[in-house]
VEXDREN-2710 file (C-alpha; in Angstrom, 1 decimal):
% VEXDREN-2710
k/r/px/py/pz
1/MET/71.0/116.6/80.0
2/ASP/67.6/115.3/81.1
3/THR/65.2/113.3/79.0
4/SER/63.1/116.3/77.9
5/SER/66.1/118.2/76.7
6/LYS/67.4/115.3/74.8
7/LYS/64.0/114.9/73.1
8/ASN/63.9/118.5/72.0
9/SER/67.5/118.3/70.7
10/HIS/66.3/115.7/68.1
11/LEU/64.2/118.4/66.5
12/PHE/67.3/120.1/65.2
13/HIS/70.0/117.3/65.1
14/LYS/69.2/114.1/63.3
15/THR/70.9/110.8/63.7
16/PRO/73.1/109.3/61.0
17/ALA/71.2/107.7/58.1
18/ARG/70.1/104.2/58.9
19/PRO/66.9/102.2/58.5
20/VAL/64.9/102.0/61.7
21/ARG/62.4/99.2/61.6
22/ARG/59.2/99.9/63.5
23/GLN/58.3/97.5/66.3
24/SER/55.3/95.3/65.7
25/LEU/54.5/95.1/69.4
26/LYS/54.8/98.2/71.6
27/VAL/55.1/97.7/75.3
28/GLY/54.6/100.5/77.8
29/CYS/53.9/104.2/77.2
30/PRO/56.1/107.3/77.4
31/SER/56.0/109.3/80.5
32/PRO/54.1/112.5/80.6
33/GLU/57.4/114.4/80.7
34/GLU/58.4/112.8/77.4
35/ALA/55.2/113.5/75.6
36/ARG/54.6/117.0/76.8
37/PRO/57.1/118.8/74.4
38/CYS/55.7/117.0/71.4
39/CYS/52.1/117.7/72.3
40/GLY/52.7/121.4/73.0
41/GLU/54.4/122.1/69.7
42/LEU/51.9/120.0/67.8
43/LYS/49.0/121.9/69.3
44/VAL/50.7/125.2/68.5
45/PHE/51.2/124.1/64.9
46/LEU/47.6/122.8/64.6
47/GLY/46.2/126.0/66.0
48/ALA/48.3/128.1/63.8
49/LEU/47.4/126.1/60.7
50/SER/43.7/126.3/61.5
51/PHE/44.0/130.0/61.8
52/VAL/45.7/130.2/58.4
53/TYR/42.9/128.1/56.9
54/PHE/40.4/130.4/58.5
55/ALA/42.1/133.6/57.2
56/LYS/42.5/132.3/53.7
57/ALA/38.9/131.0/53.5
58/LEU/37.6/134.3/54.9
59/ALA/39.4/136.3/52.3
60/GLU/38.1/134.1/49.5
61/GLY/34.6/134.2/50.8
62/TYR/34.7/137.9/51.2
63/LEU/36.0/138.3/47.6
64/LYS/32.9/136.5/46.3
65/SER/30.7/138.8/48.4
66/THR/32.1/142.0/46.9
67/ILE/31.7/141.1/43.2
68/THR/28.6/143.4/42.7
69/GLN/30.1/146.1/44.9
70/ILE/33.3/146.3/42.8
71/GLU/31.3/146.2/39.6
72/ARG/29.3/149.2/40.5
73/ARG/32.1/151.1/42.2
74/PHE/34.5/150.9/39.3
75/ASP/31.7/150.8/36.6
76/ILE/32.9/147.7/34.9
77/PRO/31.1/144.7/33.3
78/SER/30.8/141.3/34.7
79/SER/33.3/139.8/32.3
80/LEU/36.0/142.1/33.8
81/VAL/34.9/141.3/37.3
82/GLY/35.3/137.7/36.5
83/ILE/38.9/138.3/35.4
84/ILE/39.5/140.0/38.8
85/ASP/38.0/137.1/40.6
86/GLY/40.0/134.6/38.6
87/SER/43.2/136.5/39.2
88/PHE/42.9/135.6/42.9
89/GLU/44.0/132.1/41.9
90/ILE/46.9/133.2/39.5
91/GLY/49.4/133.6/42.3
92/ASN/49.0/129.9/43.2
93/LEU/50.2/128.9/39.7
94/LEU/53.7/130.2/40.2
95/VAL/54.4/128.0/43.3
96/ILE/51.8/125.4/43.9
97/THR/53.4/122.5/41.9
98/PHE/56.9/123.1/43.3
99/VAL/55.8/123.7/46.8
100/SER/53.8/120.4/46.8
101/TYR/56.9/118.5/45.5
102/PHE/59.7/120.2/47.4
103/GLY/57.8/121.5/50.4
104/SER/58.0/118.2/52.3
105/ARG/61.8/118.4/52.2
106/LEU/62.2/122.0/53.2
107/HIS/61.3/124.1/56.3
108/ARG/57.6/123.8/56.0
109/PRO/56.6/126.1/58.9
110/LYS/58.7/129.0/57.5
111/ILE/57.3/128.4/54.0
112/ILE/53.8/128.6/55.4
113/GLY/54.7/131.7/57.3
114/ALA/56.1/133.4/54.2
115/GLY/53.0/132.5/52.3
116/CYS/50.9/134.1/54.9
117/LEU/52.9/137.3/54.7
118/VAL/52.5/137.5/50.9
119/MET/48.8/136.7/51.2
120/GLY/48.2/139.3/53.9
121/VAL/50.0/142.1/52.0
122/GLY/48.3/141.1/48.7
123/THR/44.8/141.2/50.3
124/MET/45.4/144.6/51.8
125/LEU/46.6/145.9/48.4
126/ILE/43.2/145.1/46.9
127/ALA/41.7/147.9/49.0
128/MET/44.2/150.5/47.9
129/PRO/42.3/151.9/44.8
130/GLN/39.6/153.2/47.2
131/PHE/42.1/155.7/48.6
132/PHE/43.2/157.0/45.3
133/MET/39.9/157.4/43.5
134/GLU/37.4/160.2/43.6
135/LYS/34.4/159.8/45.7
136/TYR/31.5/157.7/44.6
137/GLU/28.6/159.9/43.4
138/LYS/25.2/158.9/42.3
139/TYR/22.2/161.2/42.0
140/GLU/24.7/164.0/42.8
141/LYS/22.6/166.8/41.4
142/TYR/19.7/165.8/43.6
143/SER/21.7/165.6/46.8
144/PRO/20.9/167.9/49.7
145/SER/24.3/169.6/49.3
146/SER/23.2/170.8/45.9
147/ASN/20.6/173.1/47.5
148/LEU/17.7/171.6/45.6
149/THR/14.6/173.8/45.5
150/PRO/11.0/172.7/44.7
151/ASN/11.1/174.7/41.5
152/VAL/13.9/172.8/39.9
153/SER/12.8/170.9/36.7
154/PRO/14.7/167.7/35.9
155/CYS/13.7/168.2/32.3
156/HIS/15.0/171.8/32.3
157/LEU/18.3/170.6/34.0
158/GLU/18.8/168.2/31.2
159/LEU/18.2/170.8/28.6
160/SER/20.7/173.2/30.1
161/SER/23.4/170.7/30.6
162/LEU/23.3/168.7/27.4
163/SER/23.8/169.4/23.8
164/PRO/21.7/167.8/21.1
165/SER/24.7/165.5/20.3
166/SER/25.0/164.1/23.8
167/VAL/23.4/160.7/23.2
168/MET/24.4/157.2/23.9
169/GLY/28.0/156.3/23.0
170/LYS/29.3/153.2/21.4
171/SER/28.5/150.5/22.8
172/GLN/36.9/132.2/42.7
173/ASN/45.6/112.1/63.4
174/LYS/41.7/112.1/62.5
175/ILE/40.7/114.7/65.1
176/ASN/43.3/117.2/63.8
177/ASP/42.1/116.7/60.2
178/GLY/38.6/117.4/61.4
179/CYS/39.7/120.5/63.2
180/VAL/41.6/122.1/60.2
181/GLN/38.9/121.3/57.6
182/THR/36.1/122.6/59.9
183/VAL/37.9/125.9/60.3
184/ALA/38.4/126.1/56.6
185/ILE/34.6/125.7/56.1
186/ILE/33.8/128.3/58.8
187/GLY/36.0/130.8/57.1
188/PRO/33.7/131.5/54.1
189/ILE/30.8/131.8/56.5
190/PHE/32.5/134.7/58.3
191/GLY/33.7/136.0/54.9
192/PHE/30.1/136.4/53.6
193/LEU/28.8/137.7/56.9
194/LEU/31.6/140.3/56.9
195/GLY/30.6/141.1/53.3
196/SER/27.0/141.6/54.5
197/LEU/28.1/144.0/57.2
198/CYS/30.4/146.0/55.0
199/ALA/27.7/146.2/52.3
200/LYS/25.5/148.2/54.8
201/LEU/28.2/150.8/55.2
202/TYR/28.5/153.5/52.6
203/VAL/31.5/153.2/50.4
204/ASP/33.0/156.5/51.3
205/ILE/32.2/156.2/55.1
206/GLY/34.6/158.4/57.0
207/PHE/35.3/160.6/54.0
208/VAL/31.9/162.2/53.4
209/ASN/29.0/163.5/55.4
210/LEU/26.5/160.7/55.5
211/ASP/23.6/163.1/56.0
212/HIS/24.1/164.2/52.3
213/ILE/23.7/160.6/51.0
214/THR/20.3/160.3/49.4
215/ILE/20.3/156.6/48.6
216/THR/19.9/153.5/50.9
217/PRO/21.3/150.0/50.8
218/LYS/18.1/148.9/49.1
219/ASP/18.9/151.1/46.1
220/PRO/20.5/149.2/43.2
221/GLN/23.0/152.1/42.9
222/TRP/24.2/151.7/46.4
223/VAL/27.9/150.7/46.9
224/GLY/29.0/149.5/50.3
225/ALA/32.4/149.8/52.0
226/TRP/33.9/146.9/50.0
227/TRP/37.4/147.9/50.8
228/LEU/37.0/147.6/54.6
229/GLY/36.8/143.8/54.7
230/TYR/40.0/143.4/52.7
231/LEU/41.9/145.4/55.3
232/ILE/40.5/143.1/58.0
233/ALA/41.3/139.9/56.1
234/GLY/44.8/141.1/55.2
235/LEU/45.5/141.9/58.9
236/LEU/44.3/138.4/59.9
237/SER/46.7/136.8/57.4
238/LEU/49.6/138.8/58.7
239/LEU/48.8/137.7/62.3
240/ALA/48.5/134.1/61.2
241/ALA/52.1/134.2/59.9
242/VAL/53.7/134.9/63.3
243/PRO/53.6/131.5/65.0
244/PHE/55.2/129.7/62.1
245/TRP/58.5/131.6/62.4
246/CYS/58.8/130.2/65.9
247/LEU/58.3/126.5/65.1
248/PRO/61.1/124.0/64.3
249/LYS/61.6/122.3/61.0
250/THR/60.2/119.0/62.2
251/LEU/58.1/117.8/65.1
252/PRO/58.8/114.6/66.9
253/ARG/56.3/111.8/66.5
254/SER/54.6/110.9/69.7
255/GLN/55.0/107.2/70.4
256/GLY/52.3/105.1/72.0
257/ARG/49.7/107.9/71.7
258/GLU/48.0/106.4/68.6
259/ASP/44.6/104.9/69.3
260/PRO/44.8/101.1/68.9
261/GLY/41.3/101.0/67.6
262/SER/42.2/103.3/64.7
263/SER/44.8/101.1/63.1
264/SER/42.2/99.2/61.1
265/GLU/40.6/102.4/59.9
266/LYS/44.0/104.0/59.2
267/SER/45.0/101.0/57.1
268/LYS/42.1/101.6/54.7
269/PHE/43.4/105.1/53.8
270/ILE/47.1/105.4/54.7
271/ILE/49.9/102.9/54.2
272/ASP/53.1/103.7/56.1
273/ASP/56.5/102.5/54.8
274/PRO/57.6/99.8/57.3
275/ILE/61.1/101.3/57.3
276/SER/61.6/105.0/58.2
277/TYR/64.8/106.7/57.4
278/GLN/66.5/109.4/59.4
279/MET/69.0/111.5/57.4
280/ALA/71.9/113.3/58.9
281/PRO/72.1/117.0/58.1
282/GLY/74.9/116.5/55.6
283/GLU/73.2/113.7/53.8
284/GLU/69.9/115.3/52.9
285/MET/68.6/114.8/49.4
286/LYS/69.9/117.5/47.1
287/MET/67.5/119.7/45.1
288/VAL/69.0/118.4/41.8
289/GLU/68.2/114.8/42.8
290/MET/64.7/115.7/43.8
291/ALA/64.2/117.6/40.5
292/ARG/65.4/114.5/38.6
293/ASN/62.5/112.5/40.0
294/PHE/59.9/115.1/39.1
295/LEU/59.2/114.0/35.5
296/PRO/59.1/110.2/36.3
297/SER/56.6/111.0/39.1
298/LEU/54.5/113.1/36.8
299/LYS/54.6/110.3/34.2
300/THR/53.4/107.8/36.7
301/LEU/50.4/110.0/37.7
302/LEU/49.4/110.6/34.1
303/ARG/49.4/106.8/33.4
304/ASN/46.8/106.3/36.2
305/PRO/43.4/106.1/34.4
306/VAL/41.3/106.5/37.6
307/TYR/43.3/109.5/38.7
308/ILE/43.1/111.2/35.3
309/LEU/39.3/110.6/34.9
310/TYR/38.6/111.8/38.4
311/LEU/40.8/114.9/37.8
312/CYS/38.8/115.7/34.7
313/ALA/35.4/115.1/36.4
314/SER/36.4/117.3/39.4
315/THR/37.7/120.1/37.1
316/VAL/34.5/120.2/35.1
317/GLN/32.4/120.1/38.3
318/PHE/34.4/122.9/39.9
319/ASN/33.9/125.0/36.8
320/SER/30.2/124.6/37.5
321/LEU/30.5/125.3/41.2
322/PHE/33.0/128.3/40.9
323/GLY/30.8/130.0/38.4
324/MET/27.7/129.4/40.4
325/VAL/29.1/130.6/43.7
326/THR/30.9/133.7/42.1
327/TYR/27.7/135.1/40.7
328/LYS/25.2/133.8/43.2
329/PRO/25.0/137.1/45.1
330/LYS/24.5/138.9/41.8
331/TYR/21.8/136.4/40.7
332/ILE/19.9/136.9/44.0
333/GLU/20.1/140.7/43.6
334/GLN/19.0/140.8/40.0
335/GLN/16.5/138.0/40.0
336/TYR/14.7/138.6/43.3
337/GLY/15.4/142.3/43.9
338/GLN/17.4/141.7/47.2
339/SER/20.1/144.1/48.4
340/SER/23.8/143.1/48.4
341/SER/23.8/142.9/52.2
342/LYS/20.8/140.5/52.3
343/ALA/22.2/138.3/49.5
344/ASN/25.5/137.9/51.3
345/PHE/23.8/137.3/54.6
346/PHE/21.6/134.5/53.3
347/ILE/24.6/132.8/51.5
348/GLY/26.8/133.0/54.6
349/LEU/24.2/132.0/57.1
350/ILE/22.3/129.3/55.2
351/ASN/24.1/128.0/52.1
352/ILE/27.6/127.5/53.4
353/PRO/26.5/125.8/56.6
354/ALA/24.5/123.4/54.4
355/VAL/27.7/122.6/52.5
356/ALA/29.6/122.0/55.8
357/LEU/26.9/119.7/57.1
358/GLY/26.9/117.8/53.8
359/ILE/30.7/117.3/53.9
360/PHE/30.4/116.2/57.6
361/SER/27.6/113.8/56.8
362/GLY/29.6/112.2/53.9
363/GLY/32.5/111.5/56.3
364/ILE/30.1/110.0/58.8
365/VAL/28.6/107.7/56.2
366/MET/32.1/106.6/55.0
367/LYS/33.1/105.8/58.6
368/LYS/29.9/104.2/59.8
369/PHE/29.4/101.8/56.9
370/ARG/33.1/101.4/56.3
371/LEU/32.7/102.0/52.5
372/GLY/35.4/100.8/50.2
373/VAL/36.7/102.7/47.2
374/PHE/34.0/101.3/44.9
375/GLU/31.2/102.2/47.2
376/ALA/32.7/105.6/47.8
377/THR/32.7/106.2/44.1
378/LYS/29.0/105.3/43.9
379/LEU/28.2/107.7/46.7
380/TYR/30.2/110.5/45.0
381/LEU/28.3/109.9/41.7
382/GLY/24.9/109.6/43.4
383/SER/25.3/112.8/45.2
384/SER/26.1/114.6/42.0
385/VAL/23.2/113.1/40.1
386/PHE/20.6/113.9/42.7
387/GLY/22.1/117.3/43.4
388/TYR/21.9/118.5/39.8
389/LEU/18.4/117.0/39.4
390/LEU/17.3/119.2/42.3
391/PHE/19.1/122.1/40.7
392/LEU/16.8/121.9/37.6
393/SER/13.8/122.9/39.7
394/LEU/15.3/126.4/40.1
395/PHE/14.4/127.2/36.5
396/ALA/10.8/127.5/37.6
397/LEU/11.6/129.8/40.5
398/GLY/12.2/133.1/38.7
399/CYS/10.6/136.5/38.8
400/GLU/9.3/138.6/35.9
401/ASN/11.2/141.4/34.5
402/PRO/10.7/144.7/36.3
403/GLY/8.6/147.2/34.4
404/VAL/11.0/149.7/32.9
405/ALA/9.5/152.2/30.4
406/GLY/11.1/151.7/27.0
407/LEU/13.1/148.6/27.9
408/THR/10.7/146.0/29.2
409/VAL/7.3/147.7/28.9
410/SER/6.0/150.5/26.7
411/TYR/5.5/154.0/28.0
412/GLN/1.8/153.2/28.1
413/GLY/2.5/150.3/30.4
414/THR/0.2/148.0/28.4
415/LYS/2.5/145.5/26.7
416/PRO/6.1/144.1/26.8
417/VAL/8.6/145.6/24.5
418/SER/10.4/143.4/22.0
419/TYR/14.1/143.8/21.3
420/HIS/13.5/145.8/18.1
421/GLU/10.9/148.1/19.7
422/ARG/13.1/149.2/22.7
423/ALA/13.3/153.0/22.7
424/LEU/13.7/155.3/25.7
425/PHE/12.3/158.3/23.8
426/SER/8.5/158.9/23.5
427/ASP/6.2/161.7/22.7
428/CYS/5.8/162.4/26.5
429/ASN/9.5/163.3/26.9
430/SER/10.6/164.3/23.4
431/ARG/10.8/168.0/24.3
432/CYS/13.2/167.4/27.1
433/LYS/16.0/166.1/24.9
434/CYS/17.3/163.8/27.6
435/SER/20.4/161.7/27.6
436/GLU/19.7/158.0/27.2
437/SER/23.2/157.1/28.5
438/LYS/22.3/158.2/32.1
439/TRP/20.9/155.8/34.6
440/GLU/19.1/157.6/37.4
441/PRO/16.0/155.5/37.9
442/MET/12.7/156.9/39.1
443/CYS/9.7/154.9/40.4
444/GLY/6.5/156.4/39.2
445/ASP/3.2/156.2/41.1
446/ASN/1.9/153.9/38.4
447/GLY/4.4/151.2/39.4
448/ILE/6.7/151.7/36.3
449/THR/10.4/152.5/36.6
450/TYR/11.8/155.2/34.4
451/VAL/15.4/155.4/33.4
452/SER/15.6/159.0/34.7
453/ALA/13.3/161.7/35.9
454/CYS/14.0/163.6/32.7
455/LEU/12.8/160.6/30.6
456/ALA/9.7/160.5/32.8
457/GLY/9.0/164.0/31.7
458/CYS/9.0/165.4/35.3
459/GLN/8.6/169.2/35.6
460/SER/9.6/169.8/39.2
461/SER/11.2/168.1/42.2
462/SER/11.2/168.5/46.0
463/GLN/12.8/166.8/49.0
464/SER/11.2/165.0/51.8
465/GLY/13.9/163.9/54.3
466/LYS/16.3/161.9/52.2
467/ASN/13.7/161.1/49.6
468/ILE/13.5/163.0/46.4
469/ILE/10.0/163.5/45.0
470/PHE/9.3/164.4/41.3
471/SER/6.1/166.0/40.2
472/ASN/4.1/166.8/37.1
473/CYS/5.7/163.8/35.2
474/THR/3.9/163.6/31.8
475/CYS/5.0/160.0/31.0
476/VAL/3.6/158.8/34.4
477/GLY/0.3/160.3/33.4
478/LEU/0.5/158.6/30.0
479/ALA/0.4/155.2/31.7
480/ALA/-2.2/156.2/34.3
481/PRO/-4.3/159.0/32.8
482/THR/-7.2/158.7/35.3
483/SER/-5.2/158.7/38.5
484/GLY/-4.4/162.4/38.4
485/ASN/-1.2/161.8/40.4
486/TRP/1.7/162.2/38.0
487/SER/4.5/162.0/40.4
488/GLY/7.3/159.6/41.3
489/MET/10.2/158.9/43.7
490/MET/13.9/158.5/43.1
491/GLY/14.9/154.8/42.9
492/ARG/13.6/151.7/41.2
493/CYS/10.2/150.2/41.9
494/GLN/10.1/146.9/43.9
495/LYS/9.6/143.5/42.2
496/ASP/6.1/142.1/41.8
497/ASN/4.3/140.7/44.9
498/GLY/5.0/137.1/44.1
499/CYS/8.8/137.5/44.0
500/PRO/9.4/137.3/47.8
501/GLN/7.6/134.0/47.9
502/MET/9.7/132.7/44.9
503/PHE/12.8/133.8/46.8
504/LEU/11.8/131.8/49.8
505/TYR/11.4/128.7/47.6
506/PHE/14.7/129.4/46.0
507/LEU/16.5/129.5/49.4
508/VAL/15.0/126.1/50.4
509/ILE/15.9/124.3/47.1
510/SER/19.3/126.0/47.1
511/VAL/20.1/124.7/50.6
512/ILE/19.0/121.1/49.8
513/THR/21.0/121.2/46.6
514/SER/24.1/122.4/48.4
515/TYR/23.8/119.7/51.0
516/THR/23.3/117.0/48.4
517/LEU/26.2/118.0/46.2
518/SER/28.6/118.3/49.2
519/LEU/27.7/114.8/50.4
520/GLY/30.1/113.5/47.8
521/GLY/33.1/115.6/48.9
522/ILE/34.7/113.2/51.3
523/PRO/34.0/110.0/49.2
524/GLY/35.6/111.8/46.2
525/TYR/38.6/112.8/48.3
526/ILE/39.0/109.3/49.6
527/LEU/38.9/108.0/46.0
528/LEU/41.6/110.4/45.0
529/LEU/43.9/109.2/47.9
530/ARG/43.3/105.5/47.3
531/CYS/44.0/105.5/43.5
532/ILE/47.6/106.7/43.8
533/GLN/50.8/105.3/45.3
534/PRO/51.6/106.5/48.9
535/GLN/54.8/108.2/48.0
536/LEU/53.1/110.3/45.3
537/LYS/50.2/111.5/47.5
538/SER/51.6/115.0/48.1
539/PHE/52.6/115.4/44.5
540/ALA/49.2/114.1/43.2
541/LEU/47.3/116.5/45.5
542/GLY/49.4/119.3/44.3
543/ILE/48.7/118.5/40.6
544/TYR/45.0/118.1/41.5
545/THR/44.8/121.5/43.2
546/LEU/46.8/123.1/40.3
547/ALA/44.4/121.7/37.7
548/VAL/41.3/122.8/39.6
549/ARG/42.7/126.3/40.0
550/VAL/44.0/126.7/36.5
551/LEU/41.2/125.1/34.6
552/ALA/38.3/126.0/36.9
553/GLY/39.1/128.7/39.4
554/ILE/40.5/131.2/36.8
555/PRO/38.4/130.7/33.6
556/ALA/35.0/129.9/35.1
557/PRO/34.2/133.4/36.5
558/VAL/35.4/134.9/33.2
559/TYR/33.2/133.0/30.8
560/PHE/30.3/133.0/33.2
561/GLY/30.6/136.8/33.3
562/VAL/30.9/137.1/29.5
563/LEU/27.7/135.1/29.0
564/ILE/25.9/137.0/31.8
565/ASP/26.7/140.3/30.1
566/THR/24.8/139.2/27.0
567/SER/21.6/139.4/29.0
568/CYS/22.1/143.1/29.8
569/LEU/19.2/145.5/28.7
570/LYS/20.7/148.8/29.8
571/TRP/24.4/149.6/29.9
572/GLY/25.9/152.5/31.9
573/PHE/28.6/154.8/30.5
574/LYS/31.6/156.4/32.1
575/LYS/32.4/160.0/32.0
576/CYS/35.0/159.3/29.3
577/GLY/32.3/157.8/27.1
578/SER/33.3/154.1/27.4
579/ARG/30.9/151.4/28.4
580/GLY/30.6/150.8/32.1
581/SER/28.6/148.3/34.2
582/CYS/25.2/146.9/33.4
583/ARG/22.3/148.7/35.0
584/LEU/19.4/146.4/34.1
585/TYR/19.4/142.7/33.1
586/ASP/16.8/140.6/31.4
587/SER/15.6/138.4/34.2
588/HIS/14.6/135.5/32.0
589/ALA/17.8/135.5/30.0
590/PHE/20.0/135.9/33.1
591/ARG/18.2/132.9/34.8
592/HIS/18.6/130.6/31.8
593/ILE/22.3/131.5/31.2
594/TYR/23.3/131.2/34.9
595/LEU/21.3/128.0/35.7
596/GLY/21.7/126.5/32.3
597/LEU/25.5/126.8/32.2
598/THR/25.8/125.4/35.7
599/THR/23.6/122.4/34.8
600/LEU/25.4/121.7/31.6
601/LEU/28.8/121.6/33.3
602/GLY/27.4/119.4/36.1
603/THR/26.0/117.0/33.5
604/VAL/29.4/116.6/31.8
605/SER/31.0/116.0/35.2
606/ILE/28.4/113.2/35.9
607/PHE/29.3/111.4/32.7
608/LEU/33.0/111.6/33.5
609/SER/32.3/110.3/37.0
610/MET/30.5/107.3/35.4
611/ALA/33.6/106.7/33.4
612/VAL/35.6/106.6/36.7
613/LEU/33.2/104.0/38.1
614/PHE/33.4/101.9/35.0
615/VAL/37.2/101.9/34.9
616/LEU/37.4/101.2/38.6
617/LYS/35.0/98.3/38.3
618/ARG/36.7/96.9/35.2
619/LYS/40.4/97.2/36.1
620/TYR/40.6/97.4/39.9
621/VAL/37.7/95.6/41.6
622/SER/38.5/92.3/39.8
623/LYS/42.1/92.6/40.8
624/HIS/41.2/93.4/44.4
625/SER/38.9/90.4/44.5
626/SER/41.6/88.0/43.3
627/PHE/44.1/89.6/45.7
628/ILE/41.8/89.1/48.6
629/THR/41.1/85.4/47.6
630/THR/44.9/84.7/47.5
631/ARG/45.3/86.4/50.9
632/ASP/42.5/84.4/52.4
633/LYS/44.0/81.1/51.2
634/ALA/47.3/82.1/52.8
635/VAL/45.6/83.0/56.1
636/VAL/43.8/79.6/56.1
637/SER/47.0/77.8/55.5
638/SER/48.8/79.8/58.2
639/THR/46.0/79.1/60.7
640/PHE/46.1/75.3/59.9
641/ARG/49.9/75.3/60.5
642/LYS/49.4/77.1/63.8
643/GLU/46.9/74.6/65.1
644/THR/49.0/71.7/64.3
645/SER/52.3/73.0/65.5
646/VAL/53.7/73.1/69.0
647/ALA/52.4/75.9/71.3
648/ARG/54.4/79.1/70.9
649/VAL/54.4/82.7/71.8
650/HIS/51.5/84.6/70.2
651/VAL/52.6/87.3/67.8
652/PRO/49.8/89.7/66.6
653/GLN/49.1/89.5/62.8
654/PRO/49.4/92.8/60.9
655/LYS/46.1/94.4/60.1
656/TYR/47.3/95.7/56.8
657/TRP/49.9/94.7/54.2
658/PRO/52.2/96.7/51.9
659/GLY/50.4/97.7/48.7
660/LYS/46.8/97.3/50.1
661/GLU/46.0/100.9/49.4
662/THR/47.2/100.9/45.8
663/ARG/46.0/97.5/44.8
664/LEU/42.4/98.3/45.9
END
């Protein structure tokens, strides 16, 4: 058997258990024939893992981009949409802790492959309701297929179809690690861009004649092909699973390929056990023995004050970030009057790249200035403080409420309407006996939006291309009696003229804020790695991920959605009479709830981060200083002995010592 075959055989057959001490001085390099099998399999694993990260991140980003589409398609409130978004994380709860603890001892490639299969099937199942529901219909009685004639009166239609009792019902090796993380950041970018593309396609594309669709993507009632992206994301996850079923349980470590210049850098973050053990197949640790060490390991983590405080700070901060990201497309749509497609496009093309650049910049700062754990904590805290200070400026970058007759302005259009004065009925539409539960907005020529053409008192309608024109609208004439043009067009009126400029300022501040907050990502991660014992790293990261998902990823979208629902001015109602999705929000209340809750959570996380810095300075930095002093004395004494002793063979001194990482 040649050398290459022998090397491959070690992937499946391990030598008897015995400690193998690493050599302090490596002489020579392996031949290209010896290194090739390892490099080939390692590259396959790295490429496959990167593709998995991409597929998973794309699916998560796409889910955030379809929040408003799902809300309108299924006619549900934001609170229920928040539960749907949070449920994306629930599957992790069942396995994440045990996988992080037992995963390193099992066949990891096959575990990853099985996870990809489950993720792919689950993602595709999200799209299934689209194929079992009736077609999406808005403004159906005004569609070209209804043979609308110029003599049809919206007021008369409402009279003939409604009884007097039909009123409103009851009310988210160094180069290799750069590779995988970079792909994980690129995934959400493509997820939001895919969401932008699908939002331009009508929800029932392929099932209806698009010539009969009278609304456009700019209309707030528009629903895009939300289901299409889930099929694409699910297919990518299924494809990502294939390579892992072909990989061995373990990959051989390439000897002599480590960069000598990276040893000092590596010693700052990773401490390797000087003795590596190779277990025979029959002597592997049993599951019962591994489970027996579970509680002691957990107890050790819970007694680490830096780890616990950082865990709390991160959990609160991720509550802020998850809630903000989940409802950011909705905020852009409602606050600045942008379409779903444009909102997703701006987030995917501007915001997420700013986050990626911030994470990359944080890593560069850590490496260039060789920051220690204390300095890394300062950078993590500073980025949070300046980021949330910048975030406060967004309170001033809002738009006024759209003028909606009976909800935000009076039917005369002269003054805002208070909460107790809101009424959709007026003298100009009282004879029509319209339903106030319907939401079929019409933009009058006076710049005021009416809940429906019937409530605008329109007497006739006609069609011009795909546009529906309403004429002889008595309520339009009430607000503009001298114009003589009492007509309107289907759809809501655009925001005021200053809103586009406000939206531009919002994008600039949002990008800077995203960059600033993400600067602390790598320093915070390094703090997490350095404050725990090396043998508990995998377990600690699993607990950290579990806490973030359980205490932030699941609840944050729910309570953000519940509070956002309180700012609703006009609720829609389903055919069965139950309350549906919100049709119109109070822009001022929405802005204060969305930005205020994000800032409040961010402030709490800042105080917890200050506690981390305080404990670190009090309990660890002083010990680290005394430890370094003792070591320096030992080095001086050793140097003196070398100079006075007889010349001998030079042996390189180790660049790190056991316990350096945990003693800080």
